[in-house]
Structures are given as C-alpha cells and as structure tokens.
FITOR-136399 format. One record per residue: x, y, z of N, C-alpha, C in turn. Coordinates in steps of 0.02 Angstrom, whole numbers, padded with zeros to 5 digits, always signed. Example, Ala and Ser with C-alpha at 12.3 -4.5 7.8 and 13.67 -1.06 7.14 Angstrom:
<atoms>
+00660-00284+00390+00615-00225+00390+00660-00165+00390;+00642-00112+00354+00684-00053+00357+00645+00002+00394;
</atoms>
This chain:
<atoms>
-00437-00818-00735-00355-00837-00739-00332-00818-00672;-00266-00864-00669-00242-00842-00605-00190-00775-00596;-00174-00752-00548-00167-00691-00550-00102-00669-00574;-00041-00730-00596+00025-00731-00608+00011-00718-00681;-00064-00757-00714-00072-00758-00782-00108-00691-00798;-00133-00659-00761-00174-00592-00774-00115-00534-00781;-00064-00544-00742-00005-00499-00749+00009-00486-00819;+00030-00542-00861+00060-00552-00920+00006-00547-00967;-00049-00561-00944-00114-00563-01009-00178-00524-01005;-00205-00522-00933-00260-00487-00916-00268-00404-00933;-00335-00390-00951-00345-00350-00979-00323-00296-01040;-00295-00332-01066-00252-00295-01116-00243-00351-01192;-00267-00312-01252-00261-00349-01312-00215-00316-01344;-00150-00357-01363-00108-00318-01398-00127-00300-01467;-00163-00332-01478-00199-00313-01555-00218-00220-01565;-00240-00208-01505-00252-00160-01507-00206-00093-01536;-00133-00097-01522-00077-00072-01536-00052-00130-01592;-00074-00144-01640-00053-00185-01710+00001-00246-01678;-00011-00277-01596+00015-00326-01593+00066-00318-01548;+00092-00249-01520+00139-00227-01477+00129-00273-01415;+00171-00297-01378+00151-00338-01314+00139-00285-01266;+00182-00243-01263+00178-00205-01205+00147-00138-01235;+00110-00116-01194+00071-00028-01230+00120+00016-01220;+00125+00052-01268+00160+00088-01278+00160+00164-01231;+00189+00207-01238+00189+00275-01203+00137+00317-01248;+00090+00335-01232+00066+00395-01257+00047+00458-01222;+00092+00505-01232+00098+00551-01206+00056+00617-01232;+00008+00628-01191-00057+00693-01231-00085+00722-01168;-00093+00798-01188-00131+00827-01164-00195+00846-01203;-00187+00878-01263-00223+00894-01298-00270+00824-01336;-00334+00819-01338-00355+00749-01395-00410+00798-01448;-00395+00785-01504-00429+00841-01564-00482+00782-01578;-00539+00804-01598-00597+00748-01616-00615+00755-01685;-00634+00705-01713-00642+00716-01792-00695+00759-01814;-00735+00769-01772-00804+00814-01791-00852+00836-01732;-00881+00867-01735-00939+00900-01679-00967+00816-01643;-01000+00791-01703-01028+00719-01672-00985+00689-01643;-00924+00673-01667-00872+00629-01610-00859+00660-01546;-00867+00723-01549-00839+00759-01485-00904+00735-01436;-00980+00743-01462-01029+00750-01422-01040+00675-01391;-01020+00633-01450-01032+00555-01424-00985+00543-01383;-00920+00560-01366-00869+00547-01315-00895+00590-01258;-00917+00649-01276-00959+00691-01207-01006+00643-01176;-01044+00621-01214-01094+00580-01192-01076+00518-01128;-01032+00480-01159-00994+00422-01132-00969+00449-01066;-00915+00508-01076-00884+00526-01017-00936+00552-00956;-00997+00573-00984-01041+00588-00917-01074+00534-00897;-01065+00478-00914-01087+00411-00891-01055+00399-00817;-01057+00367-00761-01028+00356-00705-00962+00300-00746;-00964+00249-00784-00929+00202-00811-00898+00237-00874;-00897+00290-00886-00867+00312-00952-00801+00319-00935;-00757+00303-00995-00682+00301-00994-00680+00294-01091;-00664+00362-01099-00657+00393-01169-00578+00445-01169;-00550+00441-01229-00500+00479-01239-00536+00551-01249;-00522+00594-01189-00550+00662-01194-00516+00709-01190;-00470+00713-01134-00413+00758-01119-00368+00700-01069;-00290+00721-01091-00257+00688-01063-00249+00677-00987;-00274+00729-00937-00281+00716-00880-00333+00657-00846;-00375+00648-00898-00437+00586-00881-00391+00518-00917;-00345+00516-00939-00308+00449-00972-00297+00448-01051;-00246+00410-01040-00227+00391-01112-00219+00316-01111;-00220+00270-01183-00217+00206-01184-00165+00174-01131;-00107+00208-01118-00061+00179-01075-00113+00184-01004;-00121+00229-00989-00167+00234-00928-00214+00186-00911;-00246+00190-00954-00316+00139-00970-00288+00066-00940;-00248+00050-00994-00213-00024-00997-00199-00040-00922;-00150+00000-00882-00130-00011-00812-00188-00008-00757;-00245+00049-00771-00290+00044-00729-00335-00022-00737;-00351-00049-00789-00382-00115-00807-00360-00180-00775;-00297-00162-00787-00250-00231-00756-00251-00235-00684;-00261-00174-00657-00236-00168-00585-00313-00191-00553;-00352-00170-00584-00431-00193-00557-00458-00262-00566;-00428-00282-00616-00437-00357-00622-00401-00397-00581;-00337-00363-00568-00286-00420-00518-00346-00398-00439;-00343-00340-00409-00367-00335-00339-00451-00368-00349;-00485-00378-00401-00557-00407-00398-00607-00352-00386;-00573-00286-00401-00624-00227-00392-00662-00220-00470;-00706-00161-00452-00729-00137-00527-00690-00095-00570;-00682-00047-00552-00643-00004-00586-00568+00017-00543;-00520+00053-00579-00452+00086-00540-00435+00143-00565;-00411+00198-00526-00367+00269-00562-00326+00266-00543;-00280+00308-00568-00196+00307-00559-00212+00402-00542;-00169+00403-00481-00151+00464-00451-00069+00467-00445;-00066+00517-00422+00024+00544-00417+00063+00508-00383;+00031+00481-00318+00067+00449-00273+00039+00414-00223;+00067+00357-00183+00007+00323-00146-00010+00362-00078;+00029+00410-00054-00007+00466-00018-00074+00490-00047;-00067+00519-00127-00122+00542-00144-00178+00494-00144;-00163+00438-00171-00220+00372-00169-00253+00363-00096;-00218+00385-00031-00255+00375+00021-00291+00428+00029;-00272+00492+00030-00307+00535+00038-00350+00554+00005;-00361+00558-00057-00417+00558-00109-00477+00511-00087;-00456+00444-00078-00514+00397-00068-00544+00402+00011;-00503+00444+00046-00557+00488+00107-00601+00540+00097;-00565+00586+00055-00605+00661+00052-00655+00642+00011;-00643+00582-00033-00715+00567-00080-00770+00553-00047;-00765+00520+00016-00826+00508+00060-00854+00558+00115;-00811+00605+00125-00824+00632+00186-00823+00698+00181;-00877+00739+00216-00888+00806+00219-00898+00850+00283;-00896+00907+00306-00903+00923+00361-00965+00901+00416;-00928+00891+00474-00986+00850+00503-00959+00781+00525;-00936+00764+00485-00955+00678+00483-00866+00663+00527;-00894+00599+00537-00847+00576+00588-00810+00500+00549;-00751+00494+00546-00699+00447+00527-00677+00388+00592;-00666+00336+00582-00613+00287+00610-00577+00267+00570;-00484+00283+00590-00425+00260+00551-00395+00218+00603;-00360+00175+00586-00310+00145+00629-00267+00169+00656;-00250+00156+00714-00190+00202+00754-00115+00164+00725;-00112+00121+00668-00056+00097+00651-00038+00127+00577;-00078+00171+00568-00080+00193+00484-00021+00229+00464;-00009+00220+00429+00047+00267+00364+00058+00341+00388;+00113+00362+00414+00116+00426+00451+00093+00492+00415;+00108+00492+00346+00084+00542+00322+00002+00548+00293;-00027+00482+00317-00100+00476+00312-00121+00513+00381;-00089+00497+00425-00111+00534+00491-00113+00591+00501;-00046+00607+00463-00033+00692+00472-00082+00715+00422;-00117+00706+00373-00167+00715+00343-00223+00726+00379;-00243+00684+00417-00292+00661+00458-00315+00728+00517;-00250+00736+00532-00248+00778+00595-00239+00854+00575;-00231+00866+00504-00232+00936+00484-00282+00938+00430;-00279+00926+00377-00325+00930+00345-00397+00919+00338;-00418+00850+00355-00458+00843+00375-00506+00873+00436;-00463+00887+00492-00483+00930+00554-00494+01006+00527;-00475+01029+00485-00490+01103+00468-00555+01093+00421;-00552+01034+00392-00623+01021+00352-00686+01020+00401;-00667+01013+00470-00721+01002+00514-00751+00922+00509;-00691+00870+00511-00711+00811+00508-00668+00786+00565;-00725+00735+00606-00676+00725+00658-00646+00648+00656;-00596+00639+00688-00563+00585+00675-00553+00562+00740;-00561+00472+00748-00553+00433+00803-00495+00372+00777;-00449+00374+00821-00399+00323+00804-00418+00258+00834;-00428+00209+00791-00452+00143+00843-00376+00095+00838;-00380+00038+00899-00329+00009+00902-00335-00050+00856;-00278-00062+00804-00281-00098+00752-00304-00170+00760;-00289-00192+00829-00315-00259+00861-00392-00269+00868;-00433-00199+00854-00502-00217+00884-00537-00260+00860;-00535-00280+00782-00583-00326+00761-00652-00311+00757;-00695-00346+00774-00767-00327+00779-00778-00297+00830;-00739-00280+00883-00741-00230+00928-00757-00164+00908;-00731-00147+00853-00739-00080+00827-00808-00050+00834;-00850-00097+00834-00904-00080+00834-00943-00043+00872;-00913-00031+00947-00926+00012+00996-00896+00084+00984;-00867+00104+00921-00829+00158+00912-00868+00202+00855;-00921+00166+00844-00957+00200+00793-01012+00261+00814;-01011+00317+00773-01061+00355+00788-01110+00389+00744;-01170+00408+00759-01228+00412+00707-01186+00452+00649;-01137+00478+00645-01120+00520+00584-01046+00490+00576;-01040+00429+00571-00982+00389+00559-00986+00368+00483;-00946+00399+00437-00965+00373+00362-00900+00342+00333;-00854+00337+00367-00786+00306+00342-00747+00264+00396;-00693+00222+00373-00643+00173+00406-00597+00164+00357;-00538+00181+00400-00472+00174+00346-00452+00131+00387;-00419+00091+00344-00369+00026+00389-00295+00014+00335;-00266-00009+00376-00212-00026+00355-00176-00079+00387;-00181-00138+00349-00156-00203+00345-00107-00240+00325;-00056-00252+00345-00022-00246+00410-00005-00160+00442;-00001-00143+00497+00007-00087+00523+00088-00064+00497;+00080+00004+00470+00141+00044+00448+00190+00039+00499;+00237+00005+00481+00312-00001+00542+00296-00063+00598;+00233-00068+00629+00215-00096+00682+00187-00149+00666;+00177-00185+00601+00136-00246+00571+00087-00289+00600;+00045-00241+00638-00018-00264+00656-00060-00297+00606;-00095-00345+00617-00125-00377+00565-00212-00386+00582;-00249-00329+00540-00305-00319+00549-00359-00379+00534;-00408-00384+00557-00469-00420+00555-00506-00390+00510;-00480-00396+00440-00516-00351+00393-00589-00381+00384;-00616-00439+00376-00689-00458+00373-00738-00435+00444;-00703-00439+00496-00745-00420+00549-00766-00353+00553;-00700-00298+00528-00718-00236+00542-00759-00215+00486;-00760-00237+00425-00812-00235+00364-00882-00253+00383;-00898-00301+00418-00948-00328+00430-00992-00277+00469;-00938-00240+00530-00962-00196+00578-00988-00135+00519;-00949-00105+00496-00966-00047+00452-01022-00052+00393;-01028-00106+00378-01092-00128+00327-01144-00100+00357;-01143-00128+00432-01199-00140+00479-01234-00066+00483;-01179-00015+00485-01205+00038+00480-01189+00104+00436;-01175+00066+00369-01198+00097+00324-01118+00147+00299;-01058+00138+00327-00989+00158+00317-00966+00136+00266;-00941+00168+00223-00873+00136+00180-00811+00125+00202;-00769+00064+00182-00714+00057+00218-00672+00060+00162;-00606+00092+00173-00553+00104+00121-00504+00067+00163;-00457+00026+00120-00390-00006+00140-00333+00007+00115;-00276+00024+00143-00213+00029+00125-00190-00035+00094;-00172-00058+00051-00152-00151+00035-00085-00138-00001;-00041-00101+00006+00023-00090-00016+00056-00155+00005;+00060-00149+00074+00111-00216+00088+00090-00272+00064;+00032-00294+00059+00011-00383+00027+00028-00384-00038;+00007-00309-00079-00008-00317-00155-00063-00347-00175;-00097-00339-00220-00152-00386-00260-00149-00476-00263;-00083-00477-00245-00056-00540-00262-00083-00600-00197;-00064-00559-00137-00060-00601-00066-00120-00576-00042;-00162-00521-00047-00223-00513-00019-00275-00459-00063;-00341-00509-00070-00372-00484-00119-00434-00438-00057;-00444-00394-00066-00474-00360-00010-00543-00335-00026;-00567-00356-00090-00646-00357-00112-00665-00429-00096;-00633-00462-00086-00667-00521-00061-00680-00527+00025;-00664-00480+00060-00655-00466+00126-00714-00424+00143;-00740-00389+00092-00775-00328+00099-00772-00272+00097;-00705-00243+00085-00686-00191+00083-00707-00157+00021;-00729-00084+00018-00761-00048-00033-00715-00020-00080;-00664-00006-00062-00602+00048-00090-00525+00021-00064;-00487-00013-00110-00441-00037-00100-00373+00022-00108;-00340+00067-00086-00271+00108-00115-00226+00069-00108;-00159+00079-00155-00090+00067-00149-00048+00115-00175;+00019+00126-00128+00068+00148-00160+00112+00116-00221;+00091+00130-00275+00114+00080-00315+00180+00104-00341;+00207+00142-00307+00288+00161-00298+00329+00106-00294;+00282+00056-00229+00315-00008-00216+00315-00056-00250;+00300-00112-00244+00294-00166-00277+00264-00166-00345;+00231-00129-00349+00189-00140-00431+00233-00127-00476;+00281-00056-00462+00311-00026-00498+00386-00064-00494;+00405-00075-00437+00467-00127-00406+00529-00121-00417;+00537-00040-00457+00617-00034-00483+00654+00035-00457;+00601+00053-00399+00618+00119-00366+00647+00181-00410;+00599+00199-00470+00602+00233-00516+00539+00277-00537;+00487+00279-00498+00426+00299-00516+00371+00291-00454;+00346+00373-00454+00307+00371-00396+00237+00376-00423;+00196+00343-00393+00125+00312-00405+00073+00279-00352;+00005+00318-00375-00047+00284-00330-00080+00265-00375;-00127+00214-00330-00192+00165-00381-00239+00182-00321;-00303+00190-00353-00362+00170-00317-00412+00141-00357;-00424+00072-00315-00488+00029-00337-00552+00039-00307;-00581+00028-00331-00659+00043-00303-00703-00025-00331;-00752-00047-00282-00817-00077-00302-00858-00049-00344;-00902-00092-00367-00964-00054-00402-00996+00009-00369;-01018+00001-00312-01053+00050-00291-01010+00106-00265;-00952+00084-00256-00905+00177-00223-00871+00197-00294;-00879+00167-00334-00829+00186-00403-00874+00255-00430;-00925+00275-00426-00936+00331-00445-00930+00392-00417;-00915+00382-00348-00903+00423-00295-00808+00453-00302;-00787+00370-00325-00712+00391-00307-00697+00432-00386;-00730+00421-00438-00716+00450-00507-00725+00509-00489;-00783+00546-00457-00801+00604-00466-00753+00641-00429;-00730+00621-00379-00689+00656-00336-00603+00677-00378;-00592+00599-00395-00524+00608-00438-00528+00655-00491;-00587+00662-00546-00581+00715-00594-00590+00780-00557;-00637+00794-00509-00641+00849-00501-00583+00892-00465;-00549+00843-00430-00474+00862-00406-00416+00879-00437;-00447+00866-00485-00378+00863-00580-00313+00812-00538;-00327+00759-00505-00283+00711-00505-00254+00653-00564;-00213+00651-00576-00179+00597-00633-00117+00574-00619;-00093+00522-00656-00015+00499-00657+00003+00506-00729;+00057+00521-00727+00091+00513-00805+00097+00453-00836;+00090+00471-00917+00091+00413-00943+00163+00372-00937;+00218+00414-00938+00280+00387-00924+00290+00322-00870;+00265+00360-00807+00263+00323-00753+00203+00253-00749;+00169+00265-00797+00110+00216-00801+00140+00171-00839;+00195+00201-00887+00222+00128-00922+00265+00085-00873;+00307+00131-00835+00356+00106-00805+00321+00053-00753;+00257+00071-00730+00199+00017-00687+00202-00030-00711;+00180-00035-00780+00167-00084-00833+00222-00130-00834;+00277-00112-00831+00323-00156-00856+00329-00183-00781;+00355-00156-00733+00365-00182-00668+00300-00243-00663;+00249-00236-00665+00191-00287-00649+00210-00348-00678;+00237-00331-00731+00253-00408-00779+00300-00453-00726;+00339-00437-00703+00382-00470-00651+00359-00473-00568;+00305-00450-00558+00310-00428-00492+00279-00511-00449;+00255-00538-00487+00247-00635-00461+00305-00647-00444;+00349-00660-00484+00413-00686-00473+00458-00648-00419;+00447-00580-00430+00492-00549-00379+00474-00546-00309;+00393-00556-00295+00360-00568-00236+00378-00637-00201;+00383-00673-00250+00404-00737-00223+00458-00749-00179;+00513-00722-00204+00580-00703-00181+00590-00654-00124;+00550-00606-00131+00546-00565-00068+00512-00597-00009;+00464-00631-00019+00432-00660+00027+00477-00728+00058;+00481-00770+00025+00542-00835+00050+00603-00797+00097;+00632-00762+00050+00676-00733+00083+00688-00679+00150;+00614-00646+00134+00606-00615+00187+00591-00647+00260;+00557-00711+00247+00545-00759+00309+00607-00780+00352;+00643-00797+00282+00722-00831+00311+00754-00783+00335;+00762-00720+00316+00802-00675+00366+00784-00654+00425;+00698-00648+00421+00670-00643+00482+00676-00684+00536;+00687-00750+00527+00702-00812+00584+00765-00805+00601;+00801-00785+00548+00878-00769+00559+00893-00743+00617;+00874-00660+00630+00855-00607+00657+00805-00621+00729;+00768-00662+00725+00733-00674+00797+00770-00719+00842;+00820-00769+00793+00860-00797+00850+00935-00768+00857;+00933-00701+00847+00997-00659+00868+00999-00658+00950;+01048-00638+00988+01054-00606+01047+01015-00541+01055;+01053-00497+01013+01040-00416+01022+00966-00407+01018;+00934-00461+00984+00865-00449+00943+00812-00472+01004;+00761-00406+01017+00702-00438+01072+00633-00447+01036;+00629-00426+00969+00560-00467+00938+00576-00447+00875;+00552-00487+00826+00554-00474+00760+00469-00480+00729;+00446-00423+00695+00377-00416+00683+00367-00430+00625;+00338-00481+00600+00343-00519+00541+00281-00553+00543;+00219-00530+00495+00150-00571+00509+00156-00660+00501;+00223-00649+00455+00214-00737+00452+00245-00778+00492;+00280-00742+00545+00312-00780+00602+00253-00788+00647;+00247-00864+00666+00209-00881+00711+00199-00847+00795;+00252-00827+00811+00240-00776+00861+00227-00699+00883;+00233-00690+00797+00204-00614+00805+00126-00604+00822;+00103-00547+00843+00032-00545+00857-00005-00535+00791;-00057-00575+00775-00086-00553+00717-00092-00619+00674;-00030-00665+00669-00001-00713+00637-00058-00777+00605;-00119-00774+00663-00179-00825+00647-00211-00807+00590;-00227-00727+00586-00273-00691+00531-00230-00682+00488;-00155-00666+00490-00132-00685+00424-00128-00741+00374;-00127-00796+00419-00128-00865+00387-00191-00882+00359;-00243-00850+00401-00317-00866+00379-00350-00820+00309;-00304-00765+00299-00320-00736+00255-00272-00719+00191;-00215-00715+00207-00175-00690+00161-00143-00747+00119;-00125-00744+00065-00082-00796+00025-00015-00790+00033;+00020-00735+00060+00088-00723+00064+00118-00679+00102;+00165-00647+00107+00197-00592+00145+00255-00561+00095;+00250-00501+00099+00309-00454+00060+00378-00461+00094;+00399-00425+00084+00499-00434+00111+00497-00382+00161;+00444-00338+00178+00451-00290+00256+00433-00288+00298;+00467-00295+00342+00461-00308+00428+00509-00256+00468;+00484-00282+00529+00540-00226+00579+00550-00284+00633;+00614-00265+00658+00647-00277+00713+00653-00229+00770;+00652-00261+00834+00661-00226+00890+00723-00242+00922;+00767-00223+00947+00818-00234+00975+00811-00229+01059;+00848-00263+01078+00856-00286+01151+00850-00196+01185;+00830-00186+01242+00843-00114+01277+00907-00094+01314;+00951-00141+01287+01022-00127+01318+01079-00081+01287;+01062-00073+01237+01112-00037+01176+01094+00049+01176;+01158+00056+01178+01157+00155+01176+01136+00182+01105;+01135+00248+01097+01108+00259+01056+01152+00250+01000;+01232+00269+01006+01293+00267+00984+01293+00215+00961;+01305+00163+00986+01297+00078+00954+01249+00086+00897;+01189+00101+00924+01146+00071+00865+01157+00123+00808;+01189+00167+00811+01201+00208+00747+01250+00178+00700;+01306+00159+00752+01359+00122+00731+01330+00066+00688;+01281+00034+00709+01265-00031+00660+01218-00015+00616;+01168+00038+00623+01146+00055+00552+01209+00084+00499;+01235+00125+00511+01287+00151+00464+01335+00102+00440;+01348+00042+00470+01389-00007+00446+01363-00060+00406;+01284-00057+00389+01265-00089+00340+01275-00058+00273;+01285-00108+00217+01316-00087+00159+01272-00115+00099;+01253-00177+00118+01210-00193+00061+01128-00175+00078;+01113-00143+00133+01056-00120+00153+01051-00056+00157;+01025-00016+00100+01017+00072+00095+00993+00093+00157;+00995+00152+00160+00971+00190+00236+00936+00236+00187;+00864+00225+00184+00824+00274+00125+00754+00260+00146;+00706+00301+00131+00632+00298+00129+00606+00247+00065;+00529+00227+00089+00513+00190+00032+00512+00118+00044;+00501+00084-00005+00513-00003-00012+00483-00015-00062;+00503-00091-00074+00451-00128-00116+00514-00132-00188;+00574-00093-00189+00606-00099-00261+00656-00168-00241;+00687-00170-00300+00743-00230-00299+00785-00229-00243;+00801-00172-00214+00866-00161-00170+00833-00166-00098;+00884-00200-00049+00862-00200+00021+00860-00125+00060;+00840-00111+00106+00835-00043+00154+00829-00059+00215;+00838-00001+00241+00825-00007+00331+00818+00066+00332;+00763+00073+00395+00740+00152+00416+00720+00144+00484;+00766+00158+00544+00754+00175+00596+00676+00205+00611;+00646+00175+00665+00601+00218+00682+00565+00216+00742;+00532+00253+00777+00501+00250+00857+00419+00273+00838;+00382+00215+00854+00308+00247+00848+00281+00303+00884;+00319+00294+00954+00283+00347+00998+00287+00416+00981;+00329+00435+00921+00333+00492+00905+00279+00528+00875;+00242+00466+00836+00189+00513+00807+00116+00480+00829;+00118+00432+00868+00058+00391+00883+00054+00394+00960;+00035+00447+00979+00030+00448+01058-00028+00414+01097;-00065+00386+01037-00134+00336+01064-00112+00266+01061;-00055+00257+01047-00034+00187+01020-00009+00157+01082;+00001+00090+01074+00021+00064+01136+00094+00031+01108;+00141+00045+01105+00203+00018+01092+00266+00000+01159;+00245-00079+01165+00270-00107+01231+00371-00116+01242;+00391-00092+01196+00449-00105+01167+00494-00042+01197;+00561-00037+01221+00602+00019+01250+00660+00006+01195;+00676-00047+01176+00727-00055+01134+00731-00003+01072;+00782+00009+01040+00799+00034+00963+00749-00030+00909;+00724+00007+00862+00684-00017+00820+00696+00000+00741;+00698-00043+00704+00715-00029+00639+00678-00065+00569;+00656-00029+00535+00587-00063+00473+00651-00102+00426;+00631-00160+00389+00699-00186+00355+00642-00214+00276;+00675-00196+00221+00651-00217+00188+00700-00276+00151;+00683-00312+00123+00737-00360+00104+00714-00355+00022;+00783-00350-00005+00774-00361-00087+00786-00416-00122;+00802-00429-00180+00818-00466-00221+00900-00500-00233;+00942-00471-00165+01002-00489-00176+01015-00551-00141;+01067-00589-00163+01072-00664-00123+01049-00664-00047;+01023-00693-00030+00999-00709+00053+01075-00703+00100;+01107-00736+00061+01184-00757+00111+01224-00699+00114;+01221-00655+00061+01268-00593+00058+01222-00550+00099;+01160-00552+00125+01124-00502+00152+01135-00517+00221;+01131-00590+00236+01129-00618+00304+01211-00595+00342;+01261-00603+00281+01335-00582+00299+01333-00512+00315;+01294-00465+00281+01297-00398+00304+01276-00390+00370;+01206-00416+00379+01198-00385+00440+01231-00418+00501;+01260-00488+00488+01321-00501+00537+01368-00444+00542;+01406-00442+00504+01457-00394+00504+01444-00325+00555;+01376-00295+00532+01350-00248+00566+01323-00270+00647;+01308-00315+00652+01284-00335+00722+01331-00351+00765;+01401-00341+00750+01465-00348+00802+01462-00280+00830;+01431-00225+00799+01444-00181+00845+01405-00166+00906;+01345-00213+00892+01294-00220+00961+01323-00285+00987;+01342-00344+00958+01368-00391+00991+01410-00370+01045;+01460-00348+01027+01510-00324+01087+01485-00287+01144;+01438-00235+01132+01410-00213+01182+01373-00260+01225;+01336-00302+01170+01294-00358+01241+01336-00415+01266;+01389-00425+01233+01417-00457+01278+01453-00427+01323;
</atoms>
C-alpha cells in the first residue's frame, strides 16, 4: 500500500476491538494472567527476540502495539518501539550499540541535545566521539577506526540543513561492520525511507509531525531485522516506554499526517522563495531550493520537504533591530519544537554549540516552521515584521 493508505489502514484491524476505527486508550500497569500456563506461555513468547505480548504495562499495551506496528510499516523497518521523547530515542539508539572503548562518528550538524549527550554521558562511559563534516559523503571512510562501532547522522542537519549522502555513508559503514543510526524527524517516513538507503536504525521525535498537534512528547525507534534484538534489549533493560495516552494522540495525528505535510511542504517552499528574494536576506537554507547546498542529494533521495528551514540575514543589522523583528512577528510563535499545526520562529547561532563546524555567515539567523495557516497571512506577518529591518537596510 501507499504510505497515505498505511496511515489509515496499515498494521491494524479494527475488528480487534469490535469494529472500533481508532485503537482505544489502554491504561495499564499490571496484566493479570488467566493461570500459570498462560503466564508461562507469555513468558516464553516475551523471551524470544520478536516477542510482543501483553506482559506488563511498561512493555506495551494494545494502544502502543498498534502505533509501533504502523510506524514500522511506514518506515519500511522490521519493528518499532516507543520511548518518552525524541531525545530518548536518539540516546537509546546510540547506547544500545556502544561500550567503553568504542569510537563513534556523529555528524557535526546533529541536534544540540544529542551532541550534549555525546559530550557528557558518552565520554564518561569511555566512548570516543568524532564529529564529522555533514557534507563528507563517502569521504567519511577515512575517519573510521578499528573500534568504530556506530555512525549517527541527521539529515538535513539541525538548524543548518546540510543534506547528507546517506547511501554513501551507509556503504562505508557496512564495509567496516558499523551500524548506522539516522534521525529522520525532518523528512518523516513519508518523504524519506531510511531502510531503503542502508540505515540500520531510524529515530524520530514523534513529538513533531507524527503527533502534529503540539500536545504530546514521544520518541520512536525503528530497526531493521539485524539490529532489532539489540535495540529491544536496551530499551527494555533501561525501562523506557511511552504512555498510552500519548500513543493515542500520535495515532490520531498520523491519520492526517500526509495531508498536513503536503501543505507544510508547499507553503514552506513558497515562503522560502519569497524570503530568498527579500533585500534583507543573505541566504535561505531550505533543501528544496536549488541554490541550497545539498539540493541535488535531496532531489535524488527525498520525496518532499517538511515546513522547517532557516534564514540568514545580511550582516548589516544590529541586535536590537533583529530583536524587534522577532518580537513583532504575531503569527510565528517564539518557541521550541516544531512540526505542529502552528508556525514558529527560533533564533540560533550554531557557532555556540559547534566549535568544529564551518558556519560562513555573519548575519543573524533564525529557524522557521511554516504551519497550516493561510500562506498569505504568514507572508503579511513577515512583511510587517521585516519593516524593522528594512528601515535600517534602506
């Protein structure tokens, strides 16, 4: 089935719950067994690498099982597990494959909290980290060491939107027996199929487009068949899980994700082009724009783009003028996260957290999420706020 149909019908039979269309919320901690034979039968099932049984609430309920099965089918992976946040998905996928003395490669444009985890927890655990240039492609092969066990990539890069050559990176990792974990939050399973390009484990902040309504925090880890047992063992051993109410909200959000993303994509590109032609703007970083670095890889491997991109202003504006611009945006809320129905803006400076990065711009930069509002109203809001910059530019 096409992904749009999987969102509505995949991996779930409504007859399971007597014809209920959307799986209901099962809130459970204790599961009571019929008798000793029932308990022993389920125990044997749970002890197998692929076991999925009602055993204890932390290991899943029918609500979480339905969401996990649908997400695995969408991504083209073997199985999925839910955890409490996108960051928990990133860190768990890393920890599942490393031990003291190992070396890992992480792209230098990775999500800031993931980098913080690598710089603190991984280093305390005796794991060596090398941050590689996100444009490396097959050249990443020169960075592998005999003890390199994992490559962690995020494409496009957080804030700066470098598009990585995922197949080339995976090919280099496969030659050396290293696993590849990819943060696929930006593209979602609809616009990029990580397992078709050689990735072993895909992670998402389901908080973003999967939930889609800015009202639940959740992460998802999807693995191929070879990596599944290792992921499952770590997640269960660490006591990680997501609550059934949040799983229900994600199931509800999934039903409309294809329609929402179509609008995020279309309006995002239109507004990115509009901003690119403004005299106040130095550069728009959006993979779907032909002059953005990495566009050719995006056009080759991706089926679309989400509503998130970044803008760099010309280096002539003062900090006070920039603050006035941000403060006078009314439809773009100033807030963390993205992927919901609402438009957002967030200033950033990658030089603060990426000393090894190559950021060639001197102007102020901000990340923008294009929500589901009317495009004309968002442009009018931007134009009104840009007058604070335009006055200085003139």
